[in-house]
VOMARDO-709724 format. One record per residue (C-alpha): residue in one letter; z, x negated, y negated. Coordinates in Angstrom, 1 decimal. Layout:
BEGIN
SITE   res        z        x        y
SITE     a        Z        X        Y
...
This chain:
BEGIN
SITE   res        z        x        y
SITE     m     -0.1      0.0      0.0
SITE     k      0.7     -2.9     -2.4
SITE     d     -2.8     -4.3     -2.1
SITE     q     -4.2     -0.8     -2.7
SITE     i     -2.2     -0.4     -5.8
SITE     l     -3.3     -3.8     -7.1
SITE     s     -7.0     -3.1     -6.2
SITE     t     -6.9      0.3     -8.0
SITE     a     -4.9     -1.0    -10.9
SITE     a     -7.4     -3.8    -11.5
SITE     d    -10.3     -1.5    -11.3
SITE     l     -8.8      0.9    -13.9
SITE     f     -7.7     -1.9    -16.2
SITE     l    -11.0     -3.7    -16.1
SITE     n    -12.7     -0.4    -16.8
SITE     l    -10.5      1.2    -19.3
SITE     g     -8.2     -1.5    -20.7
SITE     f     -4.6     -2.6    -20.0
SITE     k     -3.1     -0.5    -22.8
SITE     s     -5.1      2.7    -22.1
SITE     v     -4.2      3.0    -18.4
SITE     t     -1.0      4.6    -17.4
SITE     m      1.1      4.3    -14.4
SITE     d      0.4      8.1    -14.0
SITE     d     -3.4      7.3    -14.2
SITE     i     -3.0      4.8    -11.3
SITE     a     -0.8      7.1     -9.1
SITE     q     -3.3      9.9     -9.7
SITE     n     -6.1      7.8     -8.5
SITE     l     -4.3      6.6     -5.5
SITE     g     -3.2     10.2     -4.6
SITE     i      0.5      8.9     -4.5
SITE     s      3.5      9.6     -6.5
SITE     k      4.3      7.2     -9.5
SITE     k      7.7      6.6     -7.7
SITE     t      5.8      4.9     -4.9
SITE     i      4.3      2.4     -7.4
SITE     y      7.6      1.6     -9.0
SITE     t      8.8      0.8     -5.5
SITE     h      6.5     -2.2     -5.5
SITE     f      6.3     -2.9     -9.3
SITE     p      9.4     -1.8    -11.3
SITE     t      7.5     -1.9    -14.6
SITE     k      4.0     -1.6    -16.0
SITE     k      4.4     -5.3    -17.2
SITE     k      5.2     -6.4    -13.7
SITE     l      2.1     -4.6    -12.3
SITE     i     -0.1     -6.0    -15.0
SITE     e      1.3     -9.6    -14.2
SITE     a      0.5     -9.0    -10.5
SITE     t     -2.9     -7.5    -11.2
SITE     t     -4.1    -10.4    -13.3
SITE     l     -3.2    -12.9    -10.5
SITE     h     -5.0    -10.7     -8.1
SITE     v     -8.1    -10.6    -10.2
SITE     l     -8.0    -14.4    -10.7
SITE     d     -7.4    -14.9     -7.0
SITE     h    -10.3    -12.9     -6.2
SITE     i    -12.7    -14.6     -8.7
SITE     t    -11.5    -18.1     -7.6
SITE     q    -12.2    -17.1     -3.9
SITE     g    -15.6    -15.9     -4.8
SITE     i    -16.5    -18.9     -6.8
SITE     r    -15.3    -21.1     -4.0
SITE     e    -17.5    -19.3     -1.5
SITE     i    -20.4    -19.8     -3.7
SITE     r    -19.7    -23.6     -4.3
SITE     n    -19.4    -24.0     -0.4
SITE     e    -23.1    -22.7      0.0
SITE     n    -24.3    -25.9     -1.6
SITE     f    -26.8    -24.3     -3.9
SITE     n    -28.9    -26.2     -6.3
SITE     p    -26.4    -26.9     -9.2
SITE     i    -28.5    -24.6    -11.6
SITE     e    -28.8    -21.9     -9.1
SITE     e    -25.0    -22.0     -8.3
SITE     l    -24.3    -21.2    -12.1
SITE     f    -26.7    -18.2    -11.8
SITE     k    -24.9    -17.1     -8.7
SITE     i    -21.4    -17.5    -10.2
SITE     k    -22.5    -15.6    -13.3
SITE     k    -23.8    -12.7    -11.3
SITE     f    -20.6    -12.5     -9.1
SITE     t    -18.2    -12.6    -12.1
SITE     t    -20.2    -10.1    -14.3
SITE     s    -20.4     -7.7    -11.3
SITE     y    -16.8     -8.0    -10.5
SITE     l    -15.6     -7.6    -14.1
SITE     k    -17.8     -4.6    -14.6
SITE     d    -19.4     -5.8    -17.8
SITE     e    -15.9     -5.6    -19.4
SITE     k    -16.9     -2.6    -21.6
SITE     s    -13.2     -2.1    -22.7
SITE     s    -12.6     -5.8    -23.7
SITE     p     -9.4     -6.1    -21.5
SITE     q     -9.0     -9.6    -22.5
SITE     f     -8.1     -8.8    -26.0
SITE     q     -5.9     -5.7    -25.1
SITE     l     -4.0     -8.2    -22.8
SITE     e     -3.7    -10.7    -25.7
SITE     k     -2.6     -8.0    -28.2
SITE     y      0.0     -6.2    -26.0
SITE     y      1.0     -8.7    -23.3
SITE     p      0.7    -12.1    -25.0
SITE     q      2.6    -14.1    -22.5
SITE     i      0.7    -12.7    -19.6
SITE     y     -2.5    -13.5    -21.7
SITE     k     -1.4    -17.0    -22.2
SITE     d     -0.8    -17.6    -18.6
SITE     v     -4.2    -16.1    -17.6
SITE     q     -6.0    -18.3    -20.1
SITE     m     -4.2    -21.5    -18.7
SITE     n     -5.2    -20.5    -15.2
SITE     h     -8.7    -19.6    -16.3
SITE     l     -9.2    -23.0    -18.0
SITE     d     -8.2    -24.8    -14.8
SITE     l    -10.6    -22.7    -12.8
SITE     i    -13.7    -23.3    -15.1
SITE     h    -12.8    -26.8    -15.8
SITE     c    -12.7    -27.7    -12.2
SITE     s    -15.8    -25.7    -11.3
SITE     i    -18.0    -26.7    -14.2
SITE     e    -17.0    -30.4    -13.9
SITE     e    -17.9    -30.5    -10.2
SITE     n    -21.2    -28.7    -11.0
SITE     l    -22.0    -31.3    -13.6
SITE     k    -21.2    -34.1    -11.2
SITE     r    -23.6    -32.7     -8.7
SITE     g    -26.2    -31.9    -11.3
SITE     i    -26.1    -35.5    -12.6
SITE     k    -26.3    -36.9     -9.2
SITE     s    -29.1    -34.9     -8.2
SITE     g    -31.2    -35.6    -11.3
SITE     y    -31.0    -32.1    -12.9
SITE     y    -28.5    -32.9    -15.7
SITE     r    -28.5    -35.9    -18.1
SITE     d    -26.2    -38.8    -17.1
SITE     t    -25.0    -39.2    -20.6
SITE     l    -22.9    -36.1    -20.6
SITE     s    -19.0    -36.1    -21.1
SITE     l    -17.7    -34.1    -18.1
SITE     k    -14.4    -33.1    -19.9
SITE     f    -16.2    -32.2    -23.1
SITE     i    -18.8    -30.2    -21.7
SITE     s    -16.5    -28.2    -19.3
SITE     k    -14.0    -27.4    -22.2
SITE     i    -16.9    -26.3    -24.5
SITE     y    -18.1    -24.1    -21.8
SITE     f    -14.6    -22.4    -21.5
SITE     v    -14.6    -22.0    -25.4
SITE     g    -18.0    -20.4    -25.3
SITE     i    -17.2    -18.0    -22.4
SITE     s    -14.0    -16.9    -24.1
SITE     g    -15.7    -16.4    -27.4
SITE     l    -18.2    -14.0    -25.8
SITE     k    -15.2    -11.6    -25.1
SITE     d    -14.1    -11.6    -28.6
SITE     p    -15.1     -8.2    -30.1
SITE     n    -14.7     -9.4    -33.7
SITE     i    -17.6    -11.9    -32.9
SITE     f    -19.6     -9.7    -30.3
SITE     p    -18.6     -6.0    -31.0
SITE     l    -18.5     -3.8    -28.0
SITE     g    -21.5     -1.9    -27.6
SITE     s    -23.9     -4.3    -29.4
SITE     q    -25.0     -5.7    -26.0
SITE     g    -23.5     -5.7    -22.6
SITE     m    -21.4     -8.7    -21.3
SITE     h    -24.0     -9.3    -18.7
SITE     n    -26.6    -10.0    -21.3
SITE     l    -24.3    -12.3    -23.4
SITE     y    -23.5    -14.2    -20.2
SITE     e    -27.1    -14.5    -19.4
SITE     q    -27.9    -15.9    -22.9
SITE     f    -24.9    -18.2    -23.0
SITE     l    -25.8    -19.7    -19.5
SITE     e    -29.3    -20.5    -20.6
SITE     y    -27.9    -21.9    -23.9
SITE     h    -25.5    -24.1    -21.8
SITE     l    -28.2    -25.4    -19.4
SITE     r    -30.9    -26.0    -22.0
SITE     a    -28.3    -28.4    -23.6
SITE     i    -27.6    -30.5    -20.6
SITE     v    -30.8    -30.5    -18.3
SITE     t    -33.3    -33.2    -17.7
SITE     e    -37.0    -32.5    -17.5
SITE     k    -36.6    -31.9    -13.8
SITE     g    -33.6    -29.6    -14.5
SITE     l    -35.8    -27.8    -17.1
SITE     r    -38.4    -26.9    -14.6
SITE     k    -35.9    -25.6    -12.3
SITE     l    -34.2    -23.7    -14.9
SITE     n    -37.4    -21.9    -16.0
SITE     e    -37.9    -20.9    -12.3
SITE     f    -34.4    -19.3    -12.2
SITE     i    -34.7    -17.6    -15.6
SITE     t    -37.9    -15.9    -14.2
SITE     l    -36.2    -15.1    -10.8
SITE     y    -33.0    -13.7    -12.4
SITE     d    -34.6    -12.1    -15.3
């Protein structure tokens, strides 16, 4: 039951936002009493903490499975982008900024975990891309991985990219192309153009 609660809560929070969804909403969607939820999570804050970890764990596992497939490093980033945007449901409610406003400590913890996840996966991707000749060998791995994190975080800021102006999927698409064009070699650019056509 605990896993079902986390899964349903994650779905509602990502679709409607952390502030908008109530414990009653979650109970109604599950067809259980609110008391049952409180048996596992004594407060909404505790449920949100557990849910954010649940979401991060799922994303981490998904990215790990993609990386284990040993795709071309450029294709790997397209696969990861497709997986994350699909799981996060285009983030129409901007849950990141509701989390930051109403649950700042949870948001801070999520950001640190997210930074570690992106830093490790992007740095490893860069190493593979350089070794295979798709990325330039003059790149600063730490700088590029942190810039990537800052860029991804910025896409979710409704003050910069207002909700409804364009979907998160399209923003990620543009950002990924921007990122790759900045780091690829001529060989990498040819491969990038193939994938832009393939995933368009």
